Every structure is written in structure tokens, then in C-alpha cells.
TORSE-973260 format. One record per residue (C-alpha): residue in three letters; x, y negated, z; residue number from 1. Coordinates in Angstrom, 3 decimals. Example, Ala and Ser with C-alpha at 12.3 -4.5 7.8 and 13.67 -1.06 7.14 Angstrom:
! TORSE-973260
(ala; (12.300; 4.500; 7.800); 1)
(ser; (13.670; 1.060; 7.140); 2)
***
This chain:
! TORSE-973260
(unk; (-0.071; 0.040; -0.078); 1)
(unk; (0.756; -3.784; -0.715); 2)
(unk; (0.353; -5.409; 2.752); 3)
(unk; (0.734; -9.235; 3.337); 4)
(unk; (1.919; -10.289; 6.910); 5)
(unk; (0.836; -14.083; 7.873); 6)
(unk; (2.623; -15.339; 10.626); 7)
(unk; (1.893; -18.365; 12.853); 8)
(unk; (2.787; -20.293; 15.690); 9)
(unk; (2.476; -18.142; 18.631); 10)
(unk; (4.405; -16.175; 20.750); 11)
(unk; (1.619; -14.244; 22.402); 12)
(unk; (2.024; -10.714; 20.772); 13)
(unk; (5.112; -12.240; 18.120); 14)
(unk; (7.135; -9.196; 18.875); 15)
(unk; (4.748; -6.530; 19.269); 16)
(unk; (3.701; -7.693; 15.693); 17)
(unk; (7.228; -7.493; 14.721); 18)
(unk; (7.572; -4.014; 16.099); 19)
(unk; (4.223; -2.851; 14.562); 20)
(unk; (5.352; -3.924; 10.710); 21)
(unk; (8.442; -2.654; 11.098); 22)
(unk; (7.311; 0.733; 11.360); 23)
(unk; (4.413; -0.157; 9.008); 24)
(unk; (7.238; -1.247; 6.284); 25)
(unk; (8.737; 2.510; 6.619); 26)
(unk; (5.785; 3.588; 4.234); 27)
(unk; (4.187; 0.038; 2.994); 28)
(unk; (5.825; -2.871; 0.878); 29)
(unk; (5.147; -5.560; 2.948); 30)
(unk; (5.508; -9.385; 1.739); 31)
(unk; (5.586; -12.045; 4.892); 32)
(unk; (4.233; -15.441; 4.811); 33)
(unk; (5.427; -17.504; 7.540); 34)
(unk; (3.860; -20.852; 8.580); 35)
(unk; (5.854; -24.025; 9.584); 36)
(unk; (5.419; -23.649; 13.258); 37)
(unk; (5.630; -19.777; 12.824); 38)
(unk; (9.201; -20.377; 11.179); 39)
(unk; (10.258; -22.641; 14.475); 40)
(unk; (8.908; -19.851; 17.014); 41)
(unk; (10.308; -16.870; 15.348); 42)
(unk; (13.648; -18.570; 15.318); 43)
(unk; (13.005; -19.426; 19.424); 44)
(unk; (12.391; -15.762; 19.956); 45)
(unk; (15.014; -14.266; 17.923); 46)
(unk; (13.446; -12.727; 15.123); 47)
(unk; (13.419; -15.250; 12.170); 48)
(unk; (16.540; -13.836; 10.685); 49)
(unk; (15.488; -9.832; 11.692); 50)
(unk; (12.471; -10.294; 9.189); 51)
(unk; (14.862; -8.714; 6.368); 52)
(unk; (14.457; -5.636; 8.170); 53)
(unk; (10.839; -5.489; 7.116); 54)
(unk; (11.102; -7.123; 3.668); 55)
(unk; (14.194; -6.855; 2.063); 56)
(unk; (13.563; -9.429; -0.488); 57)
(unk; (12.480; -7.508; -3.728); 58)
(unk; (8.964; -8.036; -5.475); 59)
(unk; (6.178; -7.628; -3.027); 60)
(unk; (8.440; -7.579; 0.071); 61)
(unk; (9.839; -10.870; -0.069); 62)
(unk; (9.418; -13.558; 2.854); 63)
(unk; (7.798; -17.026; 1.807); 64)
(unk; (8.566; -19.926; 4.382); 65)
(unk; (5.875; -22.773; 4.357); 66)
(unk; (8.679; -25.045; 4.315); 67)
(unk; (9.686; -23.809; 0.954); 68)
(unk; (6.418; -22.982; -0.367); 69)
(unk; (5.215; -26.174; -2.163); 70)
(unk; (1.862; -27.908; -1.246); 71)
(unk; (-0.011; -26.272; -3.749); 72)
(unk; (1.342; -22.736; -2.527); 73)
(unk; (1.801; -20.941; -5.806); 74)
(unk; (2.340; -17.715; -4.131); 75)
(unk; (-1.192; -17.436; -2.854); 76)
(unk; (-2.351; -16.627; -6.098); 77)
(unk; (-1.359; -13.087; -5.978); 78)
(unk; (-4.532; -12.761; -3.944); 79)
(unk; (-6.762; -13.674; -6.543); 80)
(unk; (-4.848; -11.540; -8.875); 81)
(unk; (-5.715; -8.233; -6.749); 82)
(unk; (-2.000; -7.468; -5.946); 83)
(unk; (-2.318; -6.983; -1.976); 84)
(unk; (-4.715; -4.044; -0.898); 85)
(unk; (-4.800; -6.417; 2.548); 86)
(unk; (-3.563; -9.507; 4.644); 87)
(unk; (-3.081; -9.611; 7.771); 88)
(unk; (-2.705; -12.657; 10.379); 89)
(unk; (-0.713; -11.430; 13.314); 90)
(unk; (-0.330; -13.242; 15.780); 91)
(unk; (-2.698; -16.145; 14.769); 92)
(unk; (-3.004; -19.444; 16.819); 93)
(unk; (-6.179; -21.121; 17.914); 94)
(unk; (-5.525; -23.797; 15.143); 95)
(unk; (-5.249; -21.209; 12.600); 96)
(unk; (-8.468; -19.715; 13.520); 97)
(unk; (-10.359; -23.093; 13.634); 98)
(unk; (-9.199; -23.904; 10.384); 99)
(unk; (-10.400; -20.117; 9.212); 100)
(unk; (-13.551; -20.731; 10.339); 101)
(unk; (-14.450; -23.905; 9.340); 102)
(unk; (-12.866; -23.642; 6.044); 103)
(unk; (-10.159; -25.704; 6.206); 104)
(unk; (-7.136; -24.005; 3.863); 105)
(unk; (-4.037; -26.574; 4.017); 106)
(unk; (-1.699; -24.386; 4.732); 107)
(unk; (0.503; -21.431; 4.060); 108)
(unk; (-1.464; -18.837; 6.209); 109)
(unk; (-5.274; -20.651; 6.024); 110)
(unk; (-4.826; -20.820; 1.875); 111)
(unk; (-3.792; -17.226; 1.787); 112)
(unk; (-6.632; -16.104; 3.571); 113)
(unk; (-8.995; -18.455; 1.632); 114)
(unk; (-7.241; -16.638; -1.715); 115)
(unk; (-7.858; -13.086; -0.066); 116)
(unk; (-11.520; -13.990; 0.358); 117)
(unk; (-12.232; -14.873; -3.008); 118)
(unk; (-10.315; -12.285; -4.407); 119)
(unk; (-11.715; -9.534; -2.347); 120)
(unk; (-8.742; -8.741; -0.209); 121)
(unk; (-9.607; -7.717; 3.181); 122)
(unk; (-7.971; -9.530; 5.977); 123)
(unk; (-7.277; -8.670; 9.673); 124)
(unk; (-6.984; -11.384; 12.289); 125)
(unk; (-5.039; -11.100; 15.297); 126)
(unk; (-6.321; -14.069; 17.636); 127)
(unk; (-3.783; -14.737; 20.763); 128)
(unk; (-6.881; -16.944; 22.498); 129)
(unk; (-9.674; -14.744; 22.467); 130)
(unk; (-11.314; -14.984; 26.037); 131)
(unk; (-10.346; -15.308; 29.965); 132)
(unk; (-6.707; -15.566; 30.758); 133)
(unk; (-3.617; -14.464; 29.142); 134)
(unk; (-0.394; -13.510; 29.939); 135)
(unk; (2.094; -14.458; 27.042); 136)
(unk; (5.684; -14.189; 26.894); 137)
(unk; (8.232; -17.247; 26.979); 138)
(unk; (11.172; -18.123; 24.857); 139)
(unk; (14.039; -18.827; 26.947); 140)
(unk; (13.935; -22.033; 29.263); 141)
(unk; (15.958; -23.801; 32.529); 142)
(unk; (14.382; -23.543; 36.032); 143)
(unk; (15.661; -27.065; 36.724); 144)
(unk; (15.316; -25.742; 40.826); 145)
(unk; (17.849; -23.106; 40.305); 146)
(unk; (20.088; -25.428; 38.029); 147)
(unk; (23.173; -26.391; 40.049); 148)
(unk; (24.167; -29.275; 37.498); 149)
(unk; (27.567; -27.644; 36.968); 150)
(unk; (30.156; -30.194; 35.696); 151)
(unk; (31.583; -27.576; 33.663); 152)
(unk; (28.309; -25.731; 32.226); 153)
(unk; (29.427; -22.136; 30.747); 154)
(unk; (26.032; -21.783; 29.196); 155)
(unk; (26.380; -25.018; 27.200); 156)
(unk; (29.527; -24.532; 26.226); 157)
(unk; (28.958; -20.853; 24.864); 158)
(unk; (25.674; -21.542; 23.059); 159)
(unk; (26.429; -21.166; 19.353); 160)
(unk; (23.827; -23.439; 18.605); 161)
(unk; (25.047; -26.055; 20.987); 162)
(unk; (21.007; -25.985; 21.897); 163)
(unk; (21.340; -26.986; 25.669); 164)
(unk; (22.270; -29.980; 27.270); 165)
(unk; (19.935; -30.656; 30.314); 166)
(unk; (16.965; -28.448; 28.822); 167)
(unk; (17.468; -25.970; 26.261); 168)
(unk; (16.124; -27.567; 22.757); 169)
(unk; (13.825; -24.861; 21.532); 170)
(unk; (14.049; -26.215; 18.204); 171)
(unk; (17.589; -25.445; 17.782); 172)
(unk; (17.595; -22.151; 20.176); 173)
(unk; (17.264; -18.953; 18.720); 174)
(unk; (16.961; -16.563; 21.440); 175)
(unk; (20.030; -15.027; 21.499); 176)
(unk; (19.607; -14.707; 25.364); 177)
(unk; (23.750; -15.490; 25.332); 178)
(unk; (23.117; -18.881; 27.986); 179)
(unk; (21.240; -16.047; 30.502); 180)
(unk; (24.273; -14.202; 30.581); 181)
(unk; (26.747; -16.399; 31.483); 182)
(unk; (24.470; -18.942; 34.072); 183)
(unk; (25.910; -17.973; 37.502); 184)
(unk; (22.792; -19.096; 39.125); 185)
(unk; (20.138; -17.277; 37.107); 186)
(unk; (18.868; -20.536; 36.111); 187)
(unk; (18.004; -19.789; 32.154); 188)
(unk; (15.678; -17.238; 31.850); 189)
(unk; (12.805; -15.711; 29.702); 190)
(unk; (9.446; -14.156; 31.277); 191)
(unk; (5.804; -14.588; 30.925); 192)
(unk; (3.246; -17.307; 31.814); 193)
(unk; (-0.462; -17.291; 32.417); 194)
(unk; (-3.189; -19.268; 30.907); 195)
(unk; (-6.971; -19.551; 30.223); 196)
(unk; (-8.651; -19.692; 26.627); 197)
(unk; (-10.094; -22.558; 26.196); 198)
(unk; (-13.984; -22.342; 25.654); 199)
(unk; (-13.809; -23.771; 22.339); 200)
(unk; (-11.224; -21.237; 21.012); 201)
(unk; (-13.182; -18.209; 22.122); 202)
(unk; (-16.135; -19.266; 20.291); 203)
(unk; (-14.233; -19.852; 16.886); 204)
(unk; (-13.240; -16.252; 17.573); 205)
(unk; (-16.989; -15.036; 17.751); 206)
(unk; (-17.267; -17.036; 14.694); 207)
(unk; (-14.389; -15.115; 13.197); 208)
(unk; (-16.280; -12.011; 13.889); 209)
(unk; (-18.938; -12.816; 12.046); 210)
(unk; (-17.106; -13.707; 8.828); 211)
(unk; (-17.598; -11.801; 5.775); 212)
(unk; (-14.458; -9.879; 4.674); 213)
(unk; (-12.281; -10.222; 8.186); 214)
(unk; (-11.682; -8.167; 10.552); 215)
(unk; (-10.597; -9.261; 14.216); 216)
(unk; (-8.106; -6.871; 15.675); 217)
(unk; (-7.995; -6.807; 20.069); 218)
(unk; (-4.137; -5.783; 19.852); 219)
(unk; (-1.507; -5.597; 16.845); 220)
(unk; (-1.261; -1.928; 17.516); 221)
(unk; (-4.716; -1.461; 16.121); 222)
(unk; (-2.789; -2.023; 12.528); 223)
(unk; (-1.150; 1.488; 12.619); 224)
(unk; (-4.459; 3.105; 12.768); 225)
(unk; (-5.985; 0.844; 9.792); 226)
(unk; (-3.053; 1.760; 7.769); 227)
***
């Protein structure tokens, strides 16, 4: 099968989605579509450069970044031509879900969903903000209460991306974890954060479930059963 995988700017379920598609790529061709925010978040989690392990670059196994796709998103025309058996958006941010349910297609991912619907391609979406409380993985951050503000900050000196000053610049961080290993006080760490889903986001997910041609997933692992 030819599967298109759309990635948006959510960290929740991002690593799980990567592992699922790495498994799927053993038996299927996968094209990856990455939103502008998705590109930044993938880098933060150390996954951007690993996408080539899923899509090696040959035809129908390319990686398309929104930052390089052009404003008319010509590559999404493949969905009108029936080139893909399915489009999977995982994870899907609340912003992406809101745009889809209200018919807005002004990004690489939302345009792909619109073209897939027009071309009769099945769409599967894994929203991150469904309902209740969510526990989500965070990129590396600096705990200011634990930081001793050393004159010679070893993590700052050792960071290969130069992403550390008084805090971690997440737009430069590539999630390698070198900094956490060098801090003698354990002030740099990853971890999880809990947050409550907004009512409007939960309603948008309910609307998404009612849309023809779209299947809402509860967890990325469900894709292993679908394909």
C-alpha cells in the first residue's frame, strides 16, 4: 500500500507515531508530509533526521516539508490522482482539527486532507486533544530551581547546536540529550506535562468523527490494525 503520513506540531503521541510508521514502512511505501510547526517539533524531539529511516527518498517514499512545498502545495495533487491508499495525520493538533472541520485548507496538512476527501482517499486522524486530561511528553527543558548558574556551564559548552544560554532555545535544540548528561545538578531534563483539553477542542473532535471519509483514531497503535 501507498500511505501518506502527515505530521503536525504536537509532541503528544509523536514518538509513538514514529515507531508505528517505522514498522509500517517494512511492508508499505510511506510518503511523509510535515507542517511548519511539525518540522520544529520533530527537531526538538530528535526525530527530524530519523524520518529517512521510514521514507528513504525514492518515488512515493519522499519527505515533503511545508517550508519547501510552495504555497499552492502541488504535491497534494497526488491525492486527486488516486496515488495513495490512505492519508494518516498523526499526531493532529487542535489547530489542525479545527481547520479541517471548518473546511480550511491553508497548510500542507489541511490541504492534503481536502484533496484526499475530493479524491476519495481514506483519511485517518489521531487528534491529541480529545477530552479530559492529557499526559504528554515534553522536549528537554531547564529546571531553574535546580540550576546552580555555574560560571562554567558544561551543558552550554558541550551543546552541539549552541542552544543553551539561561534556558534552552527549543528552535535550535535537536533533542540529542547531551546537555542532560553533562549537567552535574540534574537541572536539564525531559519528562511529561499534564494539561486539560479545552471544551471547544473536544467539540471539534466530535465534529471530526461525523465527517464522511474520516476515521478518528484513539492511539497510533491502531494503525497497525488498519494496515
